[in-house]
C-alpha atoms as one frame of an Amber mdcrd trajectory, in Angstrom:
protein
  -7.082 -10.752  65.000  -3.509 -11.964  63.534  -3.268 -14.858  62.545   0.290
 -17.245  62.675   1.669 -15.354  60.268   5.767 -14.749  60.737   7.755 -12.631
  58.645  11.736 -13.584  60.163  13.593 -15.666  58.713  14.490 -17.567  61.056
  10.946 -18.513  62.468  10.483 -21.905  60.881  14.151 -22.728  62.342  12.336
 -22.291  65.668   9.122 -23.557  64.969  11.006 -27.490  64.611  14.348 -26.429
  66.434  11.886 -24.963  69.481   9.114 -25.640  69.608   8.114 -24.109  73.717
  10.101 -20.764  72.389   7.896 -20.339  69.269   4.876 -22.009  71.455   5.548
 -19.016  73.686   6.716 -16.492  70.511   2.871 -17.597  69.385   1.732 -16.773
  72.833   3.141 -13.215  72.757   1.874 -12.246  69.404  -1.615 -13.319  70.264
  -1.303 -11.004  73.230  -0.376  -8.506  71.445  -2.345  -8.130  68.735  -5.943
  -9.251  70.607  -7.779  -5.948  69.493  -8.726  -5.575  73.502  -8.806  -1.947
  73.493  -7.219  -0.612  69.842  -8.657  -2.434  67.027  -7.242  -4.799  64.798
  -6.705  -2.574  61.876  -5.366   0.737  64.192  -2.753  -1.356  65.669  -1.891
  -2.595  62.395  -1.856   1.337  61.236   0.360   1.844  64.352   2.298  -0.913
  63.544   3.067   1.255  60.179   3.625   3.634  61.239   6.592   2.341  63.640
   8.311   0.349  60.477   8.358   3.810  58.645   9.352   5.575  61.413  12.353
   2.955  61.618  13.161   3.682  58.001  12.861  -0.026  57.469  11.437  -0.622
  54.172  10.990  -4.344  54.190   9.232  -4.245  57.848   6.814  -1.519  56.071
   6.002  -3.131  52.908   5.383  -6.311  54.422   2.722  -4.032  57.145   1.303
  -2.318  54.613   0.425  -4.827  52.034  -0.968  -7.068  54.436  -3.278  -4.010
  55.725  -4.395  -3.680  52.638  -4.871  -7.356  52.120  -6.119  -8.497  55.155
  -8.312  -5.122  56.205  -8.666  -3.715  53.074  -6.259  -0.264  54.442  -6.932
   2.319  51.782  -3.976   4.589  50.825  -5.217   7.140  52.217  -5.489   5.433
  55.596  -1.839   4.514  55.376  -0.973   8.507  54.243  -2.178   9.943  57.208
   0.116   7.723  59.614   3.011   8.170  57.294   2.247  12.186  58.344   2.756
  11.576  61.740   5.990   9.870  60.703   7.122  13.219  58.987   6.065  14.594
  62.313   8.389  12.774  64.344  10.707  11.286  62.361  11.311  13.648  59.104
  11.596  13.947  55.641  13.796  10.639  55.198  11.640   7.640  56.601   8.188
   9.773  55.150   9.397   9.581  52.111  11.310   6.114  52.045   7.630   4.521
  53.446   5.712   6.690  50.384   7.056   4.852  47.771   7.025   1.755  49.170
   3.408   3.003  49.240   3.001   4.314  46.173   4.537   1.342  45.005   1.982
  -0.719  46.737  -1.153   1.119  45.942  -0.113   1.637  42.016
């Protein structure tokens, strides 16, 4: 299951200034990353694909790193996800994510 880790720069401010909103965000996080039907690893692989398809380098890197550290996701698993990104989103997002993947798994 996903622990309470948020990468948004403003989340620490939300936590201190609006605890009620922060609590709602934590609840949403728990509802999404619950592993009820899809296991957490599959959910993380989907998150990698979405971040990569959006060509969001920062999010792609964070998703891949956390998946590798938390779930021992392999380079081959990430590459399978990136093949879907190539097919659905094109060469540019694929190449960007591939460079990130190569850097992380060096």
